[in-house]
C-alpha positions in Angstrom: 76.7 30.4 -7.0 75.1 27.0 -6.1 73.5 26.8 -9.5 76.8 27.5 -11.3 78.6 24.8 -9.2 75.9 22.1 -9.8 76.0 22.9 -13.5 79.6 22.0 -13.5 79.3 18.7 -11.6 75.8 17.5 -12.5 74.7 15.3 -15.4 71.6 15.3 -17.4 69.3 12.4 -16.5 69.0 10.2 -19.5 67.6 7.2 -17.7 70.9 5.3 -17.6 73.0 4.5 -14.6 76.5 5.7 -15.3 79.5 3.9 -13.9 82.0 5.9 -11.9 85.3 4.0 -12.1 87.1 6.4 -9.7 84.8 5.4 -6.8 86.1 2.2 -5.1 84.2 0.4 -2.4 86.3 -0.5 0.6 83.7 -2.3 2.6 80.1 -3.5 2.3 77.4 -3.2 4.9 75.7 -6.6 5.0 73.3 -6.4 8.0 71.7 -3.7 10.1 69.8 -4.5 13.2 67.6 -2.4 15.4 66.3 -3.0 18.9 63.9 -1.0 21.1 66.7 1.1 22.6 67.7 2.3 19.1 64.3 3.8 18.4 64.1 7.5 19.3 60.8 9.3 19.0 60.8 13.1 19.0 58.0 14.0 21.3 58.4 17.8 21.5 57.2 18.5 18.0 53.9 19.6 16.6 51.5 17.1 14.9 52.7 15.9 11.5 50.7 15.4 8.3 49.0 12.4 9.9 47.5 14.7 12.5 48.5 12.6 15.4 49.3 14.7 18.4 52.7 14.3 20.1 51.0 13.5 23.4 49.6 10.3 21.8 53.0 9.2 20.6 54.5 10.0 24.0 52.0 7.8 25.8 52.4 5.0 23.3 56.2 5.2 23.0 56.9 1.9 24.9 54.3 0.1 22.8 55.6 1.5 19.5 59.3 0.9 20.0 59.3 -2.8 19.5 57.1 -2.9 16.4 59.1 -0.1 14.8 62.3 -2.0 15.5 60.9 -5.0 13.8 59.8 -3.0 10.8 63.2 -1.4 10.5 64.9 -4.8 10.7 62.9 -6.0 7.8 
């Protein structure tokens, strides 16, 4: 059913960006800012592809929050 639906609404990728005149922007997001309180680290998960254990992230969370906020701001 999903395949049939996407066949009706999808387009073939020909490398061109197609204009959609029926979509109208009502507002533009100009800036996004982050601070240390906005950074949330999930500490109850298993190690990711980098192999870093969640305990390491948990112990470094206060040291990581500020640099991550700076990176996200950029």
